[in-house]
C-alpha positions as CSV (number, residue, x, y, z in Angstrom):
1,X,-10.1,-8.5,-34.0
2,X,-10.6,-6.6,-30.9
3,X,-9.5,-6.9,-27.1
4,X,-11.9,-6.2,-24.2
5,X,-13.1,-2.7,-24.0
6,X,-12.3,-3.5,-20.4
7,X,-8.7,-2.8,-20.9
8,X,-9.5,0.9,-21.9
9,X,-11.3,1.3,-18.2
10,X,-8.2,1.3,-16.0
11,X,-4.1,2.3,-16.2
12,X,-1.2,-0.1,-15.6
13,X,0.2,0.9,-12.2
14,X,2.6,3.8,-12.5
15,X,4.7,1.8,-9.6
16,X,5.4,-1.0,-11.9
17,X,5.8,0.7,-14.8
18,X,8.6,2.8,-13.6
19,X,10.5,0.0,-12.3
20,X,10.3,-1.8,-15.8
21,X,11.6,1.2,-17.0
22,X,14.3,1.5,-14.7
23,X,15.5,-2.5,-15.5
24,X,15.6,-1.8,-19.0
25,X,18.0,1.0,-18.4
26,X,19.9,-1.2,-16.1
27,X,19.8,-4.0,-19.1
28,X,21.7,-1.2,-21.1
29,X,24.4,-1.0,-18.7
30,X,23.0,2.0,-16.6
31,X,23.5,2.2,-13.1
32,X,20.0,2.9,-12.0
33,X,19.3,3.8,-8.3
34,X,15.8,2.5,-7.5
35,X,13.5,4.3,-5.4
36,X,10.3,3.3,-7.0
37,X,9.1,0.1,-5.5
38,X,7.9,-0.7,-2.0
39,X,9.8,-3.8,-1.1
40,X,11.9,-4.3,1.8
41,X,15.3,-5.1,1.1
42,X,15.6,-7.6,3.8
43,X,15.5,-11.5,3.5
44,X,12.6,-13.2,4.8
45,X,13.6,-14.4,8.6
46,X,15.1,-18.0,8.7
47,X,12.3,-19.1,11.1
48,X,9.8,-18.7,8.2
49,X,11.7,-19.9,5.5
50,X,12.3,-23.2,7.7
51,X,8.7,-23.8,7.8
52,X,8.5,-23.6,4.0
53,X,11.4,-26.2,4.1
54,X,9.8,-28.6,6.3
55,X,5.9,-28.0,4.6
56,X,7.8,-29.0,1.4
57,X,9.1,-32.4,3.1
58,X,5.8,-32.9,4.6
59,X,4.3,-33.2,1.3
60,X,2.0,-29.9,1.7
61,X,1.6,-30.2,-2.3
62,X,-2.0,-30.2,-2.7
63,X,-4.9,-27.9,-3.3
64,X,-5.9,-26.2,-0.2
65,X,-9.4,-24.7,0.9
66,X,-10.1,-21.6,-0.9
67,X,-10.3,-19.6,2.2
68,X,-6.9,-21.1,3.3
69,X,-5.9,-23.9,5.6
70,X,-8.1,-23.7,8.5
71,X,-5.2,-23.5,11.3
72,X,-3.6,-20.4,8.8
73,X,-6.8,-18.6,9.2
74,X,-6.9,-19.4,13.3
75,X,-3.5,-18.1,13.1
76,X,-4.9,-14.7,11.4
77,X,-7.5,-14.4,14.3
78,X,-4.7,-14.7,17.1
79,X,-3.0,-12.4,15.4
80,X,-5.4,-9.8,15.2
81,X,-6.5,-10.5,19.0
82,X,-2.6,-10.4,20.0
83,X,-1.9,-7.1,18.0
84,X,-5.1,-5.4,17.7
85,X,-7.6,-6.6,20.4
86,X,-10.0,-8.0,17.7
87,X,-12.2,-11.1,17.7
88,X,-12.5,-12.7,14.6
89,X,-13.6,-16.4,13.7
90,X,-11.5,-18.3,11.0
91,X,-14.7,-18.0,8.9
92,X,-14.3,-14.4,9.0
93,X,-10.7,-14.8,7.3
94,X,-9.9,-14.6,3.5
95,X,-6.6,-15.8,2.5
96,X,-5.4,-14.5,-0.8
97,X,-2.4,-14.4,-3.4
98,X,-1.4,-11.0,-1.9
99,X,-3.4,-7.7,-0.1
100,X,-3.9,-7.0,-4.0
101,X,-5.9,-9.9,-4.4
102,X,-7.9,-9.2,-1.0
103,X,-8.8,-5.7,-2.1
104,X,-10.0,-6.7,-5.6
105,X,-12.0,-9.6,-3.5
106,X,-13.4,-6.8,-1.5
107,X,-14.3,-4.2,-4.2
108,X,-15.7,-6.6,-6.5
109,X,-18.2,-8.6,-3.7
110,X,-19.1,-4.7,-2.6
111,X,-19.4,-2.4,-5.5
112,X,-22.0,-2.4,-8.1
113,X,-22.0,-0.5,-11.4
114,X,-22.9,3.2,-10.5
115,X,-21.9,3.0,-7.2
116,X,-19.7,5.7,-5.7
117,X,-16.5,4.7,-3.9
118,X,-14.7,7.6,-1.5
119,X,-11.1,7.7,-1.6
120,X,-8.8,10.0,0.1
121,X,-5.8,11.2,-1.9
122,X,-3.3,10.5,-1.8
123,X,-3.7,6.9,-2.1
124,X,-2.3,3.7,-3.6
125,X,-2.4,3.5,-7.3
126,X,-4.6,0.2,-7.3
127,X,-7.8,1.5,-5.2
128,X,-9.0,3.6,-8.1
129,X,-8.3,1.1,-11.1
130,X,-10.0,-1.8,-9.1
131,X,-13.2,0.3,-8.5
132,X,-13.3,1.1,-12.1
133,X,-12.9,-2.7,-12.9
134,X,-15.7,-3.1,-10.8
135,X,-18.2,-0.6,-12.7
136,X,-17.9,2.0,-9.7
137,X,-17.3,5.7,-9.7
138,X,-14.2,7.0,-8.0
139,X,-15.0,9.9,-5.8
140,X,-11.5,11.1,-5.1
141,X,-11.1,13.8,-1.9
142,X,-8.2,16.0,-1.9
143,X,-6.2,15.9,1.5
144,X,-2.8,18.0,1.8
145,X,0.7,18.1,3.2
146,X,-0.7,20.8,5.7
147,X,-3.0,18.6,7.3
148,X,-0.6,15.5,7.5
149,X,-2.7,13.7,4.1
150,X,-5.2,12.8,6.7
151,X,-9.0,13.3,5.5
152,X,-10.9,15.2,8.1
153,X,-14.5,14.5,9.4
154,X,-16.2,17.8,7.5
155,X,-14.3,16.2,4.2
156,X,-16.1,12.7,4.3
157,X,-19.4,14.1,5.3
158,X,-19.5,16.5,2.6
159,X,-18.3,13.8,0.1
160,X,-20.8,11.3,1.2
161,X,-23.9,10.8,-1.3
162,X,-26.8,8.5,-1.5
163,X,-25.0,6.3,-4.0
164,X,-22.2,6.0,-1.6
165,X,-21.3,2.5,-1.3
166,X,-17.3,2.0,0.0
167,X,-14.9,4.1,1.7
168,X,-11.2,3.2,1.2
169,X,-8.0,4.0,2.9
170,X,-4.6,2.7,4.5
171,X,-3.0,3.8,7.3
172,X,-0.4,3.6,7.6
173,X,-0.5,5.3,4.2
174,X,1.0,4.5,1.0
175,X,2.7,6.9,-0.2
176,X,2.7,9.7,2.5
177,X,3.3,7.5,5.5
178,X,0.2,9.2,7.2
179,X,-0.9,7.4,10.3
180,X,-4.5,8.0,11.5
181,X,-4.5,8.3,15.9
182,X,-7.4,6.7,17.6
183,X,-9.1,10.2,18.0
184,X,-8.9,10.7,14.4
185,X,-10.4,7.4,13.2
186,X,-13.2,7.9,16.3
187,X,-14.0,11.3,14.6
188,X,-14.7,9.6,11.3
189,X,-16.4,6.9,13.0
190,X,-19.0,9.6,14.2
191,X,-19.7,10.3,10.6
192,X,-20.3,6.6,9.4
193,X,-22.4,5.9,12.3
194,X,-24.8,8.2,10.9
195,X,-24.4,6.6,7.2
196,X,-25.0,2.8,8.2
197,X,-25.1,1.5,4.2
198,X,-21.4,2.6,3.8
199,X,-18.7,-0.5,3.4
200,X,-15.1,0.7,4.8
201,X,-12.2,-1.0,3.9
202,X,-9.0,-0.4,6.1
203,X,-6.0,-1.3,4.4
204,X,-3.2,-1.9,7.4
205,X,-0.6,-3.9,5.2
206,X,2.0,-1.1,6.9
207,X,0.9,-1.9,10.5
208,X,4.1,-3.2,12.0
209,X,6.1,0.2,10.3
210,X,5.1,2.6,12.4
211,X,7.7,4.8,13.8
212,X,5.8,7.2,16.3
213,X,3.2,5.1,18.3
214,X,0.7,2.2,18.1
215,X,-1.2,0.9,15.2
216,X,-5.0,1.3,15.7
217,X,-7.4,-0.2,13.4
218,X,-10.9,1.5,12.6
219,X,-12.1,-2.2,13.4
220,X,-12.0,-1.7,17.2
221,X,-15.2,0.5,17.3
222,X,-18.0,-1.8,17.2
223,X,-20.3,0.4,15.7
224,X,-19.0,0.0,12.6
225,X,-17.1,-3.2,12.9
226,X,-19.9,-5.5,10.9
227,X,-19.0,-2.7,7.9
228,X,-15.2,-3.0,8.1
229,X,-13.2,-5.0,5.9
230,X,-9.4,-5.2,7.3
231,X,-6.6,-5.9,4.5
232,X,-3.5,-7.0,5.8
233,X,-0.6,-9.5,4.5
234,X,2.9,-10.7,5.2
235,X,4.9,-8.6,2.4
236,X,5.8,-5.4,4.2
237,X,6.0,-6.4,7.9
238,X,7.9,-9.9,7.5
239,X,9.8,-9.1,4.0
240,X,7.9,-12.1,2.4
241,X,7.1,-10.0,-0.8
242,X,7.2,-12.7,-3.3
243,X,5.6,-15.2,-1.2
244,X,2.2,-13.7,-2.3
245,X,0.2,-14.3,1.1
246,X,-2.6,-11.4,1.8
247,X,-5.8,-11.5,4.2
248,X,-8.6,-9.8,4.7
249,X,-11.1,-9.9,8.0
250,X,-15.0,-9.2,7.6
251,X,-18.3,-9.8,8.3
252,X,-19.0,-13.4,7.8
253,X,-21.5,-12.1,4.8
254,X,-18.7,-10.5,3.1
255,X,-16.3,-13.1,3.8
256,X,-18.3,-15.7,2.1
257,X,-18.6,-13.0,-1.0
258,X,-15.0,-13.0,-1.2
259,X,-14.6,-16.6,-0.8
260,X,-16.8,-17.1,-3.9
261,X,-15.4,-14.8,-6.1
262,X,-12.0,-16.3,-5.5
263,X,-12.9,-19.4,-6.5
264,X,-13.3,-18.4,-10.0
265,X,-10.3,-16.5,-10.1
266,X,-7.3,-18.4,-8.5
267,X,-8.5,-20.6,-6.0
268,X,-6.1,-20.9,-2.8
269,X,-2.7,-19.1,-2.8
270,X,0.3,-21.5,-2.5
271,X,0.2,-24.3,0.0
272,X,3.8,-23.8,0.9
273,X,3.5,-20.0,1.6
274,X,0.5,-20.9,3.7
275,X,2.4,-23.1,6.0
276,X,4.9,-20.6,6.3
277,X,2.6,-17.7,7.0
278,X,1.4,-19.7,10.2
279,X,4.9,-19.5,11.5
280,X,5.2,-15.6,10.6
281,X,1.9,-15.0,12.4
282,X,2.8,-17.0,15.3
283,X,6.7,-16.9,15.7
284,X,9.1,-14.1,17.2
285,X,8.4,-10.4,15.7
286,X,12.0,-9.7,16.8
287,X,13.2,-9.7,12.9
288,X,10.2,-7.3,12.2
289,X,11.0,-5.0,15.0
290,X,15.0,-5.0,13.8
291,X,13.7,-4.0,10.0
292,X,11.6,-1.2,11.4
293,X,14.5,0.0,13.3
294,X,16.6,0.1,10.0
295,X,14.1,1.8,8.4
296,X,13.5,4.5,11.2
297,X,17.6,5.2,10.8
298,X,17.3,5.2,6.9
299,X,14.1,8.1,7.0
300,X,16.2,9.8,9.3
301,X,19.0,9.9,6.6
302,X,16.5,10.8,4.0
303,X,14.6,13.5,5.9
304,X,18.6,15.1,6.3
305,X,19.3,14.6,2.9
306,X,16.0,16.1,1.5
307,X,16.9,19.4,3.6
308,X,19.8,19.8,1.5
309,X,17.7,20.1,-1.8
310,X,16.3,23.5,-2.0
311,X,12.6,24.0,-3.6
312,X,11.4,20.6,-1.9
313,X,8.8,20.3,0.6
314,X,8.3,17.2,2.9
315,X,6.9,16.2,6.2
316,X,8.2,13.5,8.5
317,X,6.4,10.3,7.4
318,X,5.6,8.7,10.9
319,X,4.8,5.3,9.1
320,X,5.3,2.7,5.9
321,X,9.2,3.5,3.9
322,X,8.6,6.4,1.5
323,X,8.8,10.0,1.5
324,X,6.1,12.2,-0.5
325,X,7.7,15.4,-1.5
326,X,6.3,18.4,-2.9
327,X,8.3,19.2,-6.1
328,X,6.0,22.0,-7.8
329,X,9.0,24.6,-7.4
330,X,10.6,22.9,-10.2
331,X,7.3,22.9,-12.4
332,X,8.4,25.6,-15.2
333,X,11.8,24.8,-15.3
334,X,14.0,23.9,-18.2
335,X,16.5,20.7,-18.6
336,X,20.2,21.3,-19.8
337,X,18.7,19.9,-23.0
338,X,16.0,22.6,-23.3
339,X,13.2,20.8,-22.6
340,X,10.7,22.4,-20.0
341,X,9.4,20.4,-16.8
342,X,5.5,21.2,-16.4
343,X,4.3,18.1,-14.3
344,X,5.6,15.6,-11.9
345,X,5.4,12.8,-14.5
346,X,8.2,14.6,-16.7
347,X,9.9,15.3,-13.5
348,X,10.2,11.7,-12.8
349,X,11.4,10.8,-16.2
350,X,14.0,13.5,-16.2
351,X,15.5,12.2,-12.9
352,X,15.5,8.8,-14.4
353,X,17.0,9.5,-17.7
354,X,19.6,12.2,-16.4
355,X,19.8,11.2,-12.8
356,X,19.4,7.5,-13.4
357,X,16.9,7.4,-10.4
358,X,13.8,6.0,-10.5
359,X,10.9,7.4,-8.6
360,X,6.9,7.4,-9.0
361,X,5.2,10.5,-10.1
362,X,2.3,11.8,-7.5
363,X,-0.1,11.9,-10.4
364,X,-0.4,8.2,-10.0
365,X,-1.5,8.5,-6.4
366,X,-4.1,11.4,-6.9
367,X,-1.3,14.1,-6.0
368,X,0.2,15.9,-9.0
369,X,2.3,18.1,-7.0
370,X,4.5,15.5,-5.6
371,X,6.5,12.3,-6.3
372,X,7.0,9.0,-4.3
373,X,10.9,8.1,-3.2
374,X,11.4,4.9,-1.4
375,X,13.7,4.4,1.4
376,X,13.3,0.7,1.8
377,X,17.1,0.1,0.1
378,X,20.5,0.5,1.7
379,X,21.6,3.6,3.4
380,X,24.3,3.3,0.7
381,X,22.1,3.5,-2.6
382,X,19.7,6.1,-0.2
383,X,22.9,8.8,-0.4
384,X,23.8,7.7,-3.9
385,X,20.5,8.0,-5.1
386,X,19.5,11.7,-3.4
387,X,23.0,12.7,-4.3
388,X,22.2,12.2,-8.0
389,X,18.7,14.1,-7.4
390,X,20.1,16.9,-6.0
391,X,23.0,17.3,-8.8
392,X,20.2,16.4,-11.2
393,X,17.6,19.4,-9.8
394,X,20.4,21.9,-9.7
395,X,20.8,21.5,-13.8
396,X,17.5,22.6,-14.1
397,X,17.3,26.5,-14.8
């Protein structure tokens, strides 16, 4: 008996794989410092938890519309107007069980077999795999540390072919923390205006975790707005990873298609989470601002610690909560046990098994010279983890 050949078309997310390996070592009594997962270590704010408790008492325990409660979708529209000056109707909002499902809905609604999808690297690990699940062709466009890991208009123009159907990117970016300015987005829009058949998926889940300026959405440009699908959610900005609430904002046609797809996969997300989501989207952002300030302080500490490690090259991320250093100077070196390190994959496993620090290989994000390290953990653990990394790397010959 054989399982579906579909399983051979995509890989397990490397982020989840490293977290799983770390848990297995921790279960053996080994002290693992986890720099692999993108999860805020803060608790959900009290006013959001109170809304969930009230929803339980008020018996919000029944099926909801597939796209989410109408007042939740109205709250999303209010948030988009308040924070982004974008006008959407509730019928253009689809609420899902996390932004990952919103991305899957988008890709499956747009991409046919053989369609090409442009993804600038580095990119979040799931983008390419969902495209492959849909039968699409992944067209990776390499960016670099020198350009801040952002795609340029000439690169975009040269990547477009008659088969291009979708462009996928994030700002702020996971894994690099890159943030596109309004002028940079406008330059990309000028290219898209020449190619009216290309959709644009803009992943804005890290919107609030922006250290150096105002978040800019590509949906603000009217010439392409109807082709933009905004992806967002509550996990990062509101410390609600386990609540599983993401959403998309799109043209009525795309929203309707995503509603149809979701109706066959999961239907709606948790009713209690939806009521909590209203409180999150319409309530105070003070807990979010306080959390971001902590992330900014941790970023400063991480950059300070990275400077103490020879052979590592890293820009200061303007957003998200990761650093994505180039570690290729360590390729070709040998461990104390005599094994040669030739790739970021091997370096990540060396750090896990020797330093007992969990990181993620950059290969998973489309950049094989780098590794991703999260600073969504306490400053104490950051100091501890980077100290162990420094010592382990010093042991390579």
